[in-house]
PDB file with one MODEL, atoms N, CA, C and O in Angstrom:
MODEL        1
ATOM      1  N   MET A   1      -6.496 -25.141   5.986  1.00  0.00           N
ATOM      2  CA  MET A   1      -6.053 -23.921   6.604  1.00  0.00           C
ATOM      3  C   MET A   1      -5.708 -24.180   8.065  1.00  0.00           C
ATOM      4  O   MET A   1      -6.371 -24.955   8.754  1.00  0.00           O
ATOM      5  N   PHE A   2      -4.659 -23.514   8.514  1.00  0.00           N
ATOM      6  CA  PHE A   2      -4.222 -23.681   9.889  1.00  0.00           C
ATOM      7  C   PHE A   2      -5.312 -23.280  10.878  1.00  0.00           C
ATOM      8  O   PHE A   2      -5.527 -23.968  11.876  1.00  0.00           O
ATOM      9  N   ILE A   3      -5.984 -22.197  10.616  1.00  0.00           N
ATOM     10  CA  ILE A   3      -6.997 -21.689  11.546  1.00  0.00           C
ATOM     11  C   ILE A   3      -8.126 -22.708  11.704  1.00  0.00           C
ATOM     12  O   ILE A   3      -8.587 -22.961  12.817  1.00  0.00           O
ATOM     13  N   LEU A   4      -8.564 -23.284  10.600  1.00  0.00           N
ATOM     14  CA  LEU A   4      -9.643 -24.279  10.672  1.00  0.00           C
ATOM     15  C   LEU A   4      -9.166 -25.546  11.375  1.00  0.00           C
ATOM     16  O   LEU A   4      -9.912 -26.145  12.150  1.00  0.00           O
ATOM     17  N   SER A   5      -7.922 -25.957  11.108  1.00  0.00           N
ATOM     18  CA  SER A   5      -7.417 -27.166  11.756  1.00  0.00           C
ATOM     19  C   SER A   5      -7.196 -26.945  13.256  1.00  0.00           C
ATOM     20  O   SER A   5      -7.115 -27.907  14.019  1.00  0.00           O
ATOM     21  N   ALA A   6      -7.098 -25.677  13.678  1.00  0.00           N
ATOM     22  CA  ALA A   6      -6.948 -25.364  15.098  1.00  0.00           C
ATOM     23  C   ALA A   6      -8.292 -25.375  15.814  1.00  0.00           C
ATOM     24  O   ALA A   6      -8.347 -25.219  17.034  1.00  0.00           O
ATOM     25  N   GLY A   7      -9.385 -25.560  15.059  1.00  0.00           N
ATOM     26  CA  GLY A   7     -10.688 -25.677  15.681  1.00  0.00           C
ATOM     27  C   GLY A   7     -11.571 -24.446  15.616  1.00  0.00           C
ATOM     28  O   GLY A   7     -12.646 -24.429  16.215  1.00  0.00           O
ATOM     29  N   VAL A   8     -11.139 -23.408  14.898  1.00  0.00           N
ATOM     30  CA  VAL A   8     -11.982 -22.208  14.768  1.00  0.00           C
ATOM     31  C   VAL A   8     -13.097 -22.506  13.776  1.00  0.00           C
ATOM     32  O   VAL A   8     -12.816 -22.948  12.662  1.00  0.00           O
ATOM     33  N   PRO A   9     -14.350 -22.278  14.145  1.00  0.00           N
ATOM     34  CA  PRO A   9     -15.456 -22.545  13.220  1.00  0.00           C
ATOM     35  C   PRO A   9     -15.432 -21.592  12.027  1.00  0.00           C
ATOM     36  O   PRO A   9     -15.112 -20.412  12.166  1.00  0.00           O
ATOM     37  N   LYS A  10     -15.778 -22.125  10.845  1.00  0.00           N
ATOM     38  CA  LYS A  10     -15.812 -21.294   9.638  1.00  0.00           C
ATOM     39  C   LYS A  10     -16.721 -20.091   9.806  1.00  0.00           C
ATOM     40  O   LYS A  10     -16.449 -19.028   9.248  1.00  0.00           O
ATOM     41  N   GLU A  11     -17.777 -20.240  10.553  1.00  0.00           N
ATOM     42  CA  GLU A  11     -18.746 -19.155  10.735  1.00  0.00           C
ATOM     43  C   GLU A  11     -18.152 -17.960  11.489  1.00  0.00           C
ATOM     44  O   GLU A  11     -18.697 -16.858  11.436  1.00  0.00           O
ATOM     45  N   LYS A  12     -17.043 -18.177  12.185  1.00  0.00           N
ATOM     46  CA  LYS A  12     -16.417 -17.109  12.975  1.00  0.00           C
ATOM     47  C   LYS A  12     -15.353 -16.331  12.196  1.00  0.00           C
ATOM     48  O   LYS A  12     -14.843 -15.321  12.682  1.00  0.00           O
ATOM     49  N   LEU A  13     -15.019 -16.799  10.987  1.00  0.00           N
ATOM     50  CA  LEU A  13     -13.983 -16.149  10.193  1.00  0.00           C
ATOM     51  C   LEU A  13     -14.579 -15.013   9.362  1.00  0.00           C
ATOM     52  O   LEU A  13     -15.692 -15.119   8.847  1.00  0.00           O
ATOM     53  N   ILE A  14     -13.824 -13.936   9.244  1.00  0.00           N
ATOM     54  CA  ILE A  14     -14.238 -12.791   8.429  1.00  0.00           C
ATOM     55  C   ILE A  14     -13.167 -12.562   7.366  1.00  0.00           C
ATOM     56  O   ILE A  14     -11.982 -12.456   7.681  1.00  0.00           O
ATOM     57  N   MET A  15     -13.582 -12.489   6.129  1.00  0.00           N
ATOM     58  CA  MET A  15     -12.651 -12.225   5.040  1.00  0.00           C
ATOM     59  C   MET A  15     -12.744 -10.748   4.682  1.00  0.00           C
ATOM     60  O   MET A  15     -13.837 -10.191   4.585  1.00  0.00           O
ATOM     61  N   SER A  16     -11.590 -10.120   4.486  1.00  0.00           N
ATOM     62  CA  SER A  16     -11.609  -8.704   4.128  1.00  0.00           C
ATOM     63  C   SER A  16     -10.647  -8.444   2.976  1.00  0.00           C
ATOM     64  O   SER A  16      -9.733  -9.228   2.719  1.00  0.00           O
ATOM     65  N   ILE A  17     -10.867  -7.352   2.304  1.00  0.00           N
ATOM     66  CA  ILE A  17     -10.009  -6.925   1.205  1.00  0.00           C
ATOM     67  C   ILE A  17      -9.461  -5.547   1.564  1.00  0.00           C
ATOM     68  O   ILE A  17     -10.234  -4.598   1.693  1.00  0.00           O
ATOM     69  N   PRO A  18      -8.142  -5.418   1.728  1.00  0.00           N
ATOM     70  CA  PRO A  18      -7.586  -4.111   2.073  1.00  0.00           C
ATOM     71  C   PRO A  18      -7.780  -3.125   0.923  1.00  0.00           C
ATOM     72  O   PRO A  18      -7.655  -3.489  -0.246  1.00  0.00           O
ATOM     73  N   THR A  19      -8.079  -1.908   1.257  1.00  0.00           N
ATOM     74  CA  THR A  19      -8.305  -0.882   0.229  1.00  0.00           C
ATOM     75  C   THR A  19      -7.376   0.302   0.472  1.00  0.00           C
ATOM     76  O   THR A  19      -7.820   1.442   0.610  1.00  0.00           O
ATOM     77  N   TYR A  20      -6.091   0.012   0.521  1.00  0.00           N
ATOM     78  CA  TYR A  20      -5.101   1.067   0.685  1.00  0.00           C
ATOM     79  C   TYR A  20      -3.859   0.669  -0.105  1.00  0.00           C
ATOM     80  O   TYR A  20      -3.727  -0.475  -0.539  1.00  0.00           O
ATOM     81  N   GLY A  21      -2.972   1.604  -0.282  1.00  0.00           N
ATOM     82  CA  GLY A  21      -1.724   1.336  -0.986  1.00  0.00           C
ATOM     83  C   GLY A  21      -0.550   1.900  -0.212  1.00  0.00           C
ATOM     84  O   GLY A  21      -0.705   2.837   0.571  1.00  0.00           O
ATOM     85  N   LEU A  22       0.614   1.333  -0.431  1.00  0.00           N
ATOM     86  CA  LEU A  22       1.836   1.835   0.181  1.00  0.00           C
ATOM     87  C   LEU A  22       2.635   2.560  -0.892  1.00  0.00           C
ATOM     88  O   LEU A  22       2.680   2.113  -2.038  1.00  0.00           O
ATOM     89  N   SER A  23       3.262   3.669  -0.534  1.00  0.00           N
ATOM     90  CA  SER A  23       4.060   4.415  -1.502  1.00  0.00           C
ATOM     91  C   SER A  23       5.449   4.660  -0.946  1.00  0.00           C
ATOM     92  O   SER A  23       5.644   4.759   0.265  1.00  0.00           O
ATOM     93  N   PHE A  24       6.408   4.756  -1.852  1.00  0.00           N
ATOM     94  CA  PHE A  24       7.805   4.933  -1.485  1.00  0.00           C
ATOM     95  C   PHE A  24       8.457   5.888  -2.471  1.00  0.00           C
ATOM     96  O   PHE A  24       8.054   5.950  -3.633  1.00  0.00           O
ATOM     97  N   VAL A  25       9.462   6.634  -2.019  1.00  0.00           N
ATOM     98  CA  VAL A  25      10.300   7.430  -2.909  1.00  0.00           C
ATOM     99  C   VAL A  25      11.466   6.539  -3.316  1.00  0.00           C
ATOM    100  O   VAL A  25      12.174   6.011  -2.459  1.00  0.00           O
ATOM    101  N   LEU A  26      11.665   6.372  -4.599  1.00  0.00           N
ATOM    102  CA  LEU A  26      12.727   5.501  -5.095  1.00  0.00           C
ATOM    103  C   LEU A  26      14.075   6.205  -5.055  1.00  0.00           C
ATOM    104  O   LEU A  26      14.148   7.415  -5.269  1.00  0.00           O
ATOM    105  N   ASP A  27      15.148   5.457  -4.781  1.00  0.00           N
ATOM    106  CA  ASP A  27      16.500   6.009  -4.862  1.00  0.00           C
ATOM    107  C   ASP A  27      16.823   6.413  -6.295  1.00  0.00           C
ATOM    108  O   ASP A  27      17.432   7.456  -6.534  1.00  0.00           O
ATOM    109  N   ASP A  28      16.413   5.584  -7.238  1.00  0.00           N
ATOM    110  CA  ASP A  28      16.655   5.837  -8.661  1.00  0.00           C
ATOM    111  C   ASP A  28      15.327   5.656  -9.384  1.00  0.00           C
ATOM    112  O   ASP A  28      14.786   4.551  -9.415  1.00  0.00           O
ATOM    113  N   GLU A  29      14.796   6.733  -9.967  1.00  0.00           N
ATOM    114  CA  GLU A  29      13.477   6.650 -10.604  1.00  0.00           C
ATOM    115  C   GLU A  29      13.448   5.720 -11.811  1.00  0.00           C
ATOM    116  O   GLU A  29      12.370   5.391 -12.305  1.00  0.00           O
ATOM    117  N   ASN A  30      14.609   5.292 -12.294  1.00  0.00           N
ATOM    118  CA  ASN A  30      14.658   4.346 -13.409  1.00  0.00           C
ATOM    119  C   ASN A  30      14.677   2.895 -12.940  1.00  0.00           C
ATOM    120  O   ASN A  30      14.609   1.974 -13.754  1.00  0.00           O
ATOM    121  N   LYS A  31      14.768   2.695 -11.636  1.00  0.00           N
ATOM    122  CA  LYS A  31      14.742   1.342 -11.063  1.00  0.00           C
ATOM    123  C   LYS A  31      13.490   1.225 -10.211  1.00  0.00           C
ATOM    124  O   LYS A  31      13.418   1.802  -9.126  1.00  0.00           O
ATOM    125  N   TYR A  32      12.501   0.479 -10.699  1.00  0.00           N
ATOM    126  CA  TYR A  32      11.226   0.364  -9.995  1.00  0.00           C
ATOM    127  C   TYR A  32      10.717  -1.071  -9.937  1.00  0.00           C
ATOM    128  O   TYR A  32       9.511  -1.316  -9.967  1.00  0.00           O
ATOM    129  N   GLU A  33      11.646  -2.008  -9.853  1.00  0.00           N
ATOM    130  CA  GLU A  33      11.279  -3.408  -9.703  1.00  0.00           C
ATOM    131  C   GLU A  33      11.169  -3.741  -8.211  1.00  0.00           C
ATOM    132  O   GLU A  33      11.689  -3.015  -7.365  1.00  0.00           O
ATOM    133  N   ILE A  34      10.494  -4.836  -7.905  1.00  0.00           N
ATOM    134  CA  ILE A  34      10.402  -5.277  -6.512  1.00  0.00           C
ATOM    135  C   ILE A  34      11.806  -5.525  -5.979  1.00  0.00           C
ATOM    136  O   ILE A  34      12.607  -6.218  -6.607  1.00  0.00           O
ATOM    137  N   GLY A  35      12.095  -4.955  -4.820  1.00  0.00           N
ATOM    138  CA  GLY A  35      13.397  -5.117  -4.199  1.00  0.00           C
ATOM    139  C   GLY A  35      14.365  -3.980  -4.471  1.00  0.00           C
ATOM    140  O   GLY A  35      15.426  -3.927  -3.851  1.00  0.00           O
ATOM    141  N   ASP A  36      14.029  -3.053  -5.393  1.00  0.00           N
ATOM    142  CA  ASP A  36      14.903  -1.912  -5.642  1.00  0.00           C
ATOM    143  C   ASP A  36      14.891  -0.975  -4.439  1.00  0.00           C
ATOM    144  O   ASP A  36      13.942  -0.968  -3.655  1.00  0.00           O
ATOM    145  N   GLN A  37      15.942  -0.193  -4.304  1.00  0.00           N
ATOM    146  CA  GLN A  37      16.146   0.651  -3.137  1.00  0.00           C
ATOM    147  C   GLN A  37      15.165   1.818  -3.078  1.00  0.00           C
ATOM    148  O   GLN A  37      14.813   2.412  -4.097  1.00  0.00           O
ATOM    149  N   ILE A  38      14.735   2.128  -1.862  1.00  0.00           N
ATOM    150  CA  ILE A  38      13.886   3.290  -1.624  1.00  0.00           C
ATOM    151  C   ILE A  38      14.618   4.216  -0.657  1.00  0.00           C
ATOM    152  O   ILE A  38      15.482   3.778   0.102  1.00  0.00           O
ATOM    153  N   SER A  39      14.260   5.508  -0.693  1.00  0.00           N
ATOM    154  CA  SER A  39      14.935   6.450   0.187  1.00  0.00           C
ATOM    155  C   SER A  39      14.031   6.979   1.297  1.00  0.00           C
ATOM    156  O   SER A  39      14.520   7.503   2.297  1.00  0.00           O
ATOM    157  N   ALA A  40      12.722   6.844   1.128  1.00  0.00           N
ATOM    158  CA  ALA A  40      11.798   7.386   2.130  1.00  0.00           C
ATOM    159  C   ALA A  40      10.391   6.894   1.823  1.00  0.00           C
ATOM    160  O   ALA A  40      10.137   6.383   0.733  1.00  0.00           O
ATOM    161  N   PRO A  41       9.478   7.044   2.772  1.00  0.00           N
ATOM    162  CA  PRO A  41       8.074   6.774   2.454  1.00  0.00           C
ATOM    163  C   PRO A  41       7.567   7.848   1.487  1.00  0.00           C
ATOM    164  O   PRO A  41       8.141   8.934   1.404  1.00  0.00           O
ATOM    165  N   GLY A  42       6.511   7.548   0.772  1.00  0.00           N
ATOM    166  CA  GLY A  42       5.943   8.500  -0.170  1.00  0.00           C
ATOM    167  C   GLY A  42       5.299   9.691   0.527  1.00  0.00           C
ATOM    168  O   GLY A  42       5.103   9.693   1.742  1.00  0.00           O
ATOM    169  N   LEU A  43       4.980  10.695  -0.268  1.00  0.00           N
ATOM    170  CA  LEU A  43       4.313  11.878   0.275  1.00  0.00           C
ATOM    171  C   LEU A  43       2.962  11.507   0.866  1.00  0.00           C
ATOM    172  O   LEU A  43       2.339  10.542   0.422  1.00  0.00           O
ATOM    173  N   PRO A  44       2.505  12.250   1.851  1.00  0.00           N
ATOM    174  CA  PRO A  44       1.187  11.969   2.424  1.00  0.00           C
ATOM    175  C   PRO A  44       0.080  12.292   1.416  1.00  0.00           C
ATOM    176  O   PRO A  44       0.220  13.187   0.583  1.00  0.00           O
ATOM    177  N   GLY A  45      -0.993  11.563   1.509  1.00  0.00           N
ATOM    178  CA  GLY A  45      -2.143  11.819   0.646  1.00  0.00           C
ATOM    179  C   GLY A  45      -2.857  13.095   1.065  1.00  0.00           C
ATOM    180  O   GLY A  45      -2.708  13.551   2.199  1.00  0.00           O
ATOM    181  N   PRO A  46      -3.639  13.677   0.146  1.00  0.00           N
ATOM    182  CA  PRO A  46      -4.320  14.932   0.432  1.00  0.00           C
ATOM    183  C   PRO A  46      -5.457  14.804   1.438  1.00  0.00           C
ATOM    184  O   PRO A  46      -5.938  15.809   1.961  1.00  0.00           O
ATOM    185  N   ILE A  47      -5.887  13.584   1.710  1.00  0.00           N
ATOM    186  CA  ILE A  47      -7.013  13.403   2.633  1.00  0.00           C
ATOM    187  C   ILE A  47      -6.557  12.752   3.936  1.00  0.00           C
ATOM    188  O   ILE A  47      -6.911  13.225   5.016  1.00  0.00           O
ATOM    189  N   THR A  48      -5.776  11.674   3.850  1.00  0.00           N
ATOM    190  CA  THR A  48      -5.353  10.981   5.063  1.00  0.00           C
ATOM    191  C   THR A  48      -4.161  11.649   5.742  1.00  0.00           C
ATOM    192  O   THR A  48      -3.991  11.513   6.953  1.00  0.00           O
ATOM    193  N   HIS A  49      -3.339  12.363   4.988  1.00  0.00           N
ATOM    194  CA  HIS A  49      -2.167  13.065   5.523  1.00  0.00           C
ATOM    195  C   HIS A  49      -1.198  12.115   6.229  1.00  0.00           C
ATOM    196  O   HIS A  49      -0.591  12.475   7.238  1.00  0.00           O
ATOM    197  N   THR A  50      -1.059  10.910   5.696  1.00  0.00           N
ATOM    198  CA  THR A  50      -0.176   9.912   6.282  1.00  0.00           C
ATOM    199  C   THR A  50       0.919   9.557   5.279  1.00  0.00           C
ATOM    200  O   THR A  50       0.624   9.090   4.179  1.00  0.00           O
ATOM    201  N   THR A  51       2.193   9.776   5.656  1.00  0.00           N
ATOM    202  CA  THR A  51       3.276   9.457   4.728  1.00  0.00           C
ATOM    203  C   THR A  51       3.355   7.960   4.484  1.00  0.00           C
ATOM    204  O   THR A  51       3.276   7.162   5.417  1.00  0.00           O
ATOM    205  N   GLY A  52       3.511   7.589   3.222  1.00  0.00           N
ATOM    206  CA  GLY A  52       3.718   6.200   2.851  1.00  0.00           C
ATOM    207  C   GLY A  52       2.475   5.343   2.750  1.00  0.00           C
ATOM    208  O   GLY A  52       2.554   4.209   2.277  1.00  0.00           O
ATOM    209  N   ILE A  53       1.320   5.850   3.183  1.00  0.00           N
ATOM    210  CA  ILE A  53       0.086   5.070   3.111  1.00  0.00           C
ATOM    211  C   ILE A  53      -0.982   5.927   2.442  1.00  0.00           C
ATOM    212  O   ILE A  53      -1.209   7.072   2.832  1.00  0.00           O
ATOM    213  N   LEU A  54      -1.635   5.360   1.431  1.00  0.00           N
ATOM    214  CA  LEU A  54      -2.681   6.075   0.714  1.00  0.00           C
ATOM    215  C   LEU A  54      -3.963   5.260   0.731  1.00  0.00           C
ATOM    216  O   LEU A  54      -3.945   4.048   0.517  1.00  0.00           O
ATOM    217  N   ALA A  55      -5.063   5.928   0.986  1.00  0.00           N
ATOM    218  CA  ALA A  55      -6.365   5.263   0.896  1.00  0.00           C
ATOM    219  C   ALA A  55      -6.665   4.988  -0.575  1.00  0.00           C
ATOM    220  O   ALA A  55      -6.081   5.619  -1.456  1.00  0.00           O
ATOM    221  N   SER A  56      -7.563   4.058  -0.841  1.00  0.00           N
ATOM    222  CA  SER A  56      -7.850   3.686  -2.229  1.00  0.00           C
ATOM    223  C   SER A  56      -8.297   4.881  -3.056  1.00  0.00           C
ATOM    224  O   SER A  56      -7.944   4.972  -4.232  1.00  0.00           O
ATOM    225  N   TYR A  57      -9.062   5.800  -2.480  1.00  0.00           N
ATOM    226  CA  TYR A  57      -9.516   6.966  -3.238  1.00  0.00           C
ATOM    227  C   TYR A  57      -8.376   7.952  -3.499  1.00  0.00           C
ATOM    228  O   TYR A  57      -8.478   8.776  -4.408  1.00  0.00           O
ATOM    229  N   GLU A  58      -7.293   7.884  -2.719  1.00  0.00           N
ATOM    230  CA  GLU A  58      -6.129   8.715  -2.995  1.00  0.00           C
ATOM    231  C   GLU A  58      -5.264   8.102  -4.088  1.00  0.00           C
ATOM    232  O   GLU A  58      -4.675   8.824  -4.893  1.00  0.00           O
ATOM    233  N   VAL A  59      -5.184   6.778  -4.121  1.00  0.00           N
ATOM    234  CA  VAL A  59      -4.417   6.103  -5.158  1.00  0.00           C
ATOM    235  C   VAL A  59      -5.032   6.390  -6.519  1.00  0.00           C
ATOM    236  O   VAL A  59      -4.312   6.539  -7.506  1.00  0.00           O
ATOM    237  N   LYS A  60      -6.345   6.468  -6.578  1.00  0.00           N
ATOM    238  CA  LYS A  60      -7.039   6.732  -7.843  1.00  0.00           C
ATOM    239  C   LYS A  60      -6.825   8.165  -8.323  1.00  0.00           C
ATOM    240  O   LYS A  60      -6.996   8.446  -9.510  1.00  0.00           O
ATOM    241  N   ASN A  61      -6.453   9.077  -7.420  1.00  0.00           N
ATOM    242  CA  ASN A  61      -6.263  10.477  -7.763  1.00  0.00           C
ATOM    243  C   ASN A  61      -4.766  10.778  -7.834  1.00  0.00           C
ATOM    244  O   ASN A  61      -4.168  11.168  -6.832  1.00  0.00           O
ATOM    245  N   TRP A  62      -4.161  10.603  -9.001  1.00  0.00           N
ATOM    246  CA  TRP A  62      -2.720  10.748  -9.162  1.00  0.00           C
ATOM    247  C   TRP A  62      -2.301  12.203  -9.366  1.00  0.00           C
ATOM    248  O   TRP A  62      -1.103  12.472  -9.458  1.00  0.00           O
ATOM    249  N   LYS A  63      -3.223  13.141  -9.440  1.00  0.00           N
ATOM    250  CA  LYS A  63      -2.890  14.525  -9.766  1.00  0.00           C
ATOM    251  C   LYS A  63      -2.011  15.182  -8.713  1.00  0.00           C
ATOM    252  O   LYS A  63      -1.243  16.088  -9.040  1.00  0.00           O
ATOM    253  N   PHE A  64      -2.099  14.753  -7.457  1.00  0.00           N
ATOM    254  CA  PHE A  64      -1.341  15.400  -6.405  1.00  0.00           C
ATOM    255  C   PHE A  64       0.116  14.944  -6.341  1.00  0.00           C
ATOM    256  O   PHE A  64       0.907  15.529  -5.602  1.00  0.00           O
ATOM    257  N   LEU A  65       0.484  13.911  -7.101  1.00  0.00           N
ATOM    258  CA  LEU A  65       1.854  13.381  -7.039  1.00  0.00           C
ATOM    259  C   LEU A  65       2.840  14.348  -7.694  1.00  0.00           C
ATOM    260  O   LEU A  65       2.598  14.816  -8.806  1.00  0.00           O
ATOM    261  N   ARG A  66       3.941  14.649  -7.018  1.00  0.00           N
ATOM    262  CA  ARG A  66       4.943  15.567  -7.541  1.00  0.00           C
ATOM    263  C   ARG A  66       6.228  14.857  -7.948  1.00  0.00           C
ATOM    264  O   ARG A  66       7.028  15.406  -8.705  1.00  0.00           O
ATOM    265  N   ARG A  67       6.427  13.650  -7.453  1.00  0.00           N
ATOM    266  CA  ARG A  67       7.619  12.878  -7.754  1.00  0.00           C
ATOM    267  C   ARG A  67       7.197  11.487  -8.217  1.00  0.00           C
ATOM    268  O   ARG A  67       6.011  11.157  -8.178  1.00  0.00           O
ATOM    269  N   ILE A  68       8.127  10.692  -8.643  1.00  0.00           N
ATOM    270  CA  ILE A  68       7.809   9.339  -9.109  1.00  0.00           C
ATOM    271  C   ILE A  68       7.829   8.392  -7.918  1.00  0.00           C
ATOM    272  O   ILE A  68       8.805   8.339  -7.171  1.00  0.00           O
ATOM    273  N   PHE A  69       6.745   7.649  -7.749  1.00  0.00           N
ATOM    274  CA  PHE A  69       6.603   6.723  -6.634  1.00  0.00           C
ATOM    275  C   PHE A  69       6.292   5.336  -7.163  1.00  0.00           C
ATOM    276  O   PHE A  69       5.807   5.165  -8.282  1.00  0.00           O
ATOM    277  N   TYR A  70       6.578   4.378  -6.346  1.00  0.00           N
ATOM    278  CA  TYR A  70       6.200   3.004  -6.638  1.00  0.00           C
ATOM    279  C   TYR A  70       5.038   2.656  -5.729  1.00  0.00           C
ATOM    280  O   TYR A  70       5.185   2.678  -4.507  1.00  0.00           O
ATOM    281  N   PHE A  71       3.900   2.339  -6.291  1.00  0.00           N
ATOM    282  CA  PHE A  71       2.733   1.970  -5.490  1.00  0.00           C
ATOM    283  C   PHE A  71       2.571   0.477  -5.504  1.00  0.00           C
ATOM    284  O   PHE A  71       2.644  -0.164  -6.552  1.00  0.00           O
ATOM    285  N   CYS A  72       2.356  -0.058  -4.353  1.00  0.00           N
ATOM    286  CA  CYS A  72       2.151  -1.484  -4.219  1.00  0.00           C
ATOM    287  C   CYS A  72       0.815  -1.690  -3.513  1.00  0.00           C
ATOM    288  O   CYS A  72       0.730  -1.494  -2.301  1.00  0.00           O
ATOM    289  N   MET A  73      -0.218  -2.077  -4.235  1.00  0.00           N
ATOM    290  CA  MET A  73      -1.514  -2.353  -3.624  1.00  0.00           C
ATOM    291  C   MET A  73      -1.425  -3.704  -2.934  1.00  0.00           C
ATOM    292  O   MET A  73      -0.987  -4.701  -3.507  1.00  0.00           O
ATOM    293  N   ILE A  74      -1.848  -3.694  -1.711  1.00  0.00           N
ATOM    294  CA  ILE A  74      -1.757  -4.924  -0.929  1.00  0.00           C
ATOM    295  C   ILE A  74      -3.114  -5.590  -0.903  1.00  0.00           C
ATOM    296  O   ILE A  74      -3.271  -6.650  -0.296  1.00  0.00           O
TER     297      ILE A  74
ENDMDL
END
């Protein structure tokens, strides 16, 4: 790893797992492959109220979705 070869001690590294998802409104709801066109960020979640970004507990609750979105968990 570059970081280790640069001299950073292993004990100083912190590993994390992101627990959020990104959402997008698709230009064509029948095209949902990676690289297909999007027209806007997704609707905001009911708790975070942030367009295009959903917390993990919002991704699990699909009931609030009104349109077709492509979710990409990072």
